[in-house]
C-alpha positions in Angstrom: 173.1 123.6 15.8 170.5 125.5 17.9 170.3 124.5 21.3 166.7 125.1 23.1 166.6 125.1 26.6 163.2 125.6 28.3 162.9 126.9 31.9 159.2 127.3 33.2 158.8 128.3 37.0 156.4 126.0 39.2 156.6 128.2 42.0 158.7 131.3 43.4 157.8 132.0 47.1 157.3 135.8 47.0 159.8 138.3 48.6 159.2 138.7 52.1 158.4 142.4 53.2 159.5 143.1 56.8 158.6 145.9 58.9 161.2 148.7 58.3 162.4 148.3 61.9 162.3 144.3 61.5 165.9 142.6 60.8 166.8 139.0 61.1 169.6 137.5 63.0 171.7 134.8 61.2 170.3 132.3 63.4 166.6 133.4 62.1 167.7 133.5 58.7 168.8 129.9 58.8 165.7 129.1 60.5 163.9 130.3 57.4 166.3 128.7 54.9 166.1 125.0 56.6 162.3 126.0 56.5 162.3 126.5 52.8 164.4 123.2 52.3 162.2 121.3 54.0 159.0 122.9 52.1 160.6 122.6 48.8 161.6 118.9 49.6 157.9 118.1 50.7 156.8 119.5 47.4 159.1 117.2 45.5 158.2 114.1 47.4 154.3 114.8 46.8 155.1 115.7 43.2 157.3 112.7 42.7 155.3 110.0 44.4 152.5 110.4 42.0 154.8 111.0 38.6 155.5 107.1 38.3 152.7 104.9 39.7 154.7 101.8 38.7 157.2 102.5 41.3 156.4 101.4 44.9 155.7 104.3 47.2 156.1 102.8 50.7 158.9 104.0 52.5 158.0 105.1 56.1 160.0 104.9 59.3 157.1 103.5 60.8 155.3 101.1 58.1 152.6 100.0 60.7 151.7 103.6 61.0 150.6 103.9 57.4 149.2 100.3 56.9 145.6 101.7 56.7 146.4 104.9 55.0 146.3 106.1 51.6 149.4 108.2 51.7 152.4 106.8 51.5 156.1 107.9 51.0 159.6 107.0 49.7 162.8 108.0 50.2 164.5 110.1 47.0 167.6 111.4 48.6 169.0 111.9 51.8 172.4 113.6 51.5 174.8 115.8 53.1 176.5 116.8 49.8 176.3 117.5 46.2 177.3 114.8 43.7 181.0 115.9 43.1 181.5 115.2 47.4 181.5 119.0 48.2 179.8 119.4 51.6 176.3 121.7 51.6 176.1 124.8 53.1 172.9 126.7 53.2 173.7 130.6 52.2 173.0 133.3 54.9 170.5 136.1 54.1 166.6 136.2 53.7 165.4 132.8 52.5 164.2 132.3 48.8 163.0 129.0 47.6 162.2 128.7 43.6 161.3 125.7 42.0 161.6 125.1 37.9 160.9 122.6 35.7 163.6 122.7 32.9 163.4 121.1 29.6 166.2 120.4 27.3 165.9 119.3 23.6 167.5 116.0 22.3 171.0 116.9 21.6 170.8 120.3 23.4 173.1 121.8 26.3 172.4 124.2 29.1 175.6 126.0 28.3 178.4 126.4 31.2 177.3 127.5 34.3 177.3 127.6 38.0 174.9 127.6 40.6 175.5 129.9 43.8 173.3 128.3 45.8 172.0 124.6 46.8 169.8 123.4 44.4 168.2 119.5 44.0 166.4 117.9 41.3 164.3 115.3 40.0 164.8 113.8 36.6 161.1 113.1 35.3 162.0 112.0 31.8 165.0 111.5 29.4 168.6 111.2 30.5 171.2 114.3 31.6 174.9 114.2 31.3 176.7 116.8 33.4 179.9 117.4 32.9 182.5 119.5 35.3 185.6 121.4 34.1 187.9 119.2 35.4 186.6 116.6 33.4 184.5 114.7 35.4 180.9 113.5 34.0 178.1 112.0 35.5 174.8 110.6 33.9 171.1 110.6 35.4 168.3 108.6 34.4 164.2 109.1 34.8 163.2 108.7 38.6 166.9 109.7 39.8 167.0 112.2 42.3 170.4 114.9 42.4 171.9 117.0 44.5 173.3 119.3 42.0 177.2 120.7 42.5 177.4 124.4 44.0 179.4 127.4 43.0 181.3 124.7 40.3 181.1 125.1 36.9 179.3 122.7 34.4 177.5 121.8 31.5 174.5 119.9 31.2 173.7 117.7 28.0 170.8 115.8 27.1 172.4 113.0 25.3 169.0 111.1 24.3 166.5 111.4 21.8 163.8 112.4 23.6 163.5 115.9 25.7 165.1 115.9 29.1 162.7 117.1 31.9 163.5 117.6 35.5 162.1 119.7 38.3 164.9 121.8 40.6 164.1 123.7 43.7 167.0 126.3 44.6 167.4 126.9 48.1 168.7 130.5 48.0 168.1 134.0 49.0 166.6 137.3 47.9 169.7 138.7 46.8 171.4 135.9 45.3 170.8 134.6 41.2 170.1 131.1 40.9 172.7 130.6 38.1 175.3 132.2 36.6 176.5 131.9 33.1 180.0 131.2 32.9 182.3 131.1 29.1 
């Protein structure tokens, strides 16, 4: 069986080029990573809020403030952990945020892999079944936000009859890979 998985970058921030004498403290690196996460979440909200106009998009901490505004927002996800319950920890180092659109053909699989950095996705269409090595399985459908597992081997599979499309934001560093293939 031939498996086709298509990955297309949406955007990737260029590598920062600090002056040779410039170094970042751990606190500054953490701030950069948090800024990257904020930018990624903002992009995700902005792109996803217009993807499915049939869904209401009216979440706001102060609905009266947006009453006459053409802008609205709804919360897709707020979490302190990945879907397997492990706490999220931002990696140390120079921040790098990468966004990908991933397409998995019907019946296709990603193959076993792990992500050494936090990643967050939004399922645009199709179904995604994720299996961990311990046998745990979780299914996701269109319109669901996903806090992917970190440093945990897993395999994604499209159990449906239409392609699965999702947007994934990786909150990493310039010296870490987004994905590591495992046997």
